[in-house]
N, C-alpha and C positions, 0 to 999 in steps of 0.2 A: 687669434681673433676670438672675442667673447661670444658666447652662445647667441645672445640677442643681436649682436652686430652681424653675425652670420645670417640670421633670419631676415633682418632688415635688408641686407644686401641682396639676398635671394629674391625677395618680393619687389624691391626697387628695380631689379633687373627685369622681372616679369612685366611690370606695368610699363616700363620703358619700351619693352619689345612689343607688347600687345595692346597698350592703352587701357582705358577704364572699361574693361570687358571681363566676362568670366575667366577667360584665359589670362588676363592681367593679374588675377589673384590665384592662378594655377588650378582653376576648375575647368572641366571639359565641355561645359556648355550651359546655356541659359536655362533649359528645362530642368536639368539636375540641380542647378543653383536654386531655382524657385521651389522645387520639392524639398530641398534642404532647409530653406527658410521657413517653409510651411511647418515642418516638423519642429523646428526650434521655436517658432512663435507661439506654439501651444502653451508655453509657460506664461504667456501674457494674458491679462484679464480682458474681457470684452468691454468693460467700462473704461471711459477715458480718464485722464488725470494722473496716470502713472509716470514714473521716470524710468528711463532705460539707458544702460551703458552697453554700447556695441563694442565689445572687447576684441580688437583685431578687425577693425571696421573696413579696412581696405579703402576702396574709393567710394564707399557709402551705398553699396548695392542693397543691403538689408533695409536701410531707410527707404529707398525707392520701393522695395517690395511691400513694406508695411503701409506706406501711403497708398499704394495701388490696391492693397487688400482691404482698405477702409478704416485702418486705425487712425484716429484723430485725437488731437489735443493731448498729446503725450510729450514729455520732456525728453529730449534725445541728446546723448553725448557719444561721440565717436572717438575711440582710442586706437592708435596704431603706432608702432615703433618705426615704420618706414615713412620717411618724410615725403617721398614721392607719392605715396598713397594719400597722405593727408592733403597734399597740394591738389590732387585730382578731386578729392572729396570737397575741399573748400571751394573749388571752382564750380562744382555742381550744386552745392548747397551752402552758399556763404552765410545764410541765416542761422546755421546750426553751429554747435560747439564741437570743435575738433582738437584733440590733445594728444601729445606723444608720451605723457606719463601721468600717473594719478596724483592729484594733490593729497597731502597727508590726511586731510579731514573729509575726503570724498565718500559719499554714500549714495546709493541708488535703490529704487524698489526692486528692479530686475536687471540682470545682465545676460547677454547672449554672446557666446563665443563660437564662431563658425570657422572650422578648419585650422585653428592655430596650433593644434597638436600633431599635425600630420607630417610636416616636413622636417625630419630629423637631421638631414644632411650627413655629415661625418661625425656628429656628436655621439658619444657612447650611449648605449641603451640606459645605463645606470644614471648618467647625467640627465638624459632626456626625461626619464621618469621622475626624477627629482624636480625638474622644471615643471612638469605637468602637475604634480601634487602641490608644489609651492604655489603655482598659479591658481589652482582650484581653492586652496586655503585662503588666498588673498581675495578671490572673487566672492567666496562665501562670507568673508568678514565684512564686505562692503555692500552686499546685496540683502536688503532687509526682508524681501518677500520671496525671492527665488532666483534661480538662474538655469540656463540650458546651454549645453555644449554638445559637439559631435566629435567622433573619432573614427578613423579607419578601423575596420574590424579584422581580428585575427582569423575570422572565418572566410576571408577573401580567398578566391581561387589562387593557388600558388603560382600559376603561370603568369598571372597579372600583377604579382607583387613586385615592388621595386626596393632595392637595397637602401635608398636614401629616405624612404618613408617609414613611419612608425605605425604598426598595426597592433592595437590594444586588445586584450582579452576582455570582452564586455562584462563578464561576471565579476572580474576583479575590480573594474572601475565602479560598477554598481555597488559592490560590497563596501568599497571605500566611502562612497557618497552616503550610503545608508548608515554606516557606523560612525561617520565623522560629521555629517552635515544636517541630516533631517530624517525623520521617519517616512517622509512622503517623497519617494523617488520613483520615477517612471523610466524604464529602459525600453526604448522603441527600436527594435531591430527588424521591423516588418515592412520596410519600404525598399524598392529595388535599386539600392546603391550599395557599394562595398563599404558600408559604414553603419554606425548606430548613433542615436541621439539619447542623451540622458537629461531628464528634467528634474530639478530639485525644487520642491516647494516647501515653504516654511509656514 
């Protein structure tokens, strides 16, 4: 089974088991999900009128968060490789654009990627890291003003780490973004979750 097929199957199983909830996208609760979204959304401007790609949108929880947080008049596209996720998102927000792959000519002002680099399953570390960097390169190429993403941290307490998850070294990811994408990179490792957020501005 190909890497993306494995990921798609994993998340399809989760939402079938738990429905359109934080557990349905393999998060442990609503409070942590909102904190995560708060950190990621710091890449976005206060002014309306921007376009946003939600890369790995799940059932659309980020969109709900942004609307509740007061973001208005922005263009939103949700992307996910798991069709069950997209079906749930379309049901909740039929007025928005939901896609399973990027058109060749797609561009956006900003992209947000939440949690898509965490679940490695049985994929080798080398293959998973290639997937991470290939994805970031693609997101950088289509995001004209910036993007934000999060990853589990290598500074997690060992007793809570799981073999099928990927824990990144924050300094390595920061260095890659700084040297490949932009001079303006923020590493946020200051919130009480076993992860960090990177914001790349252009």
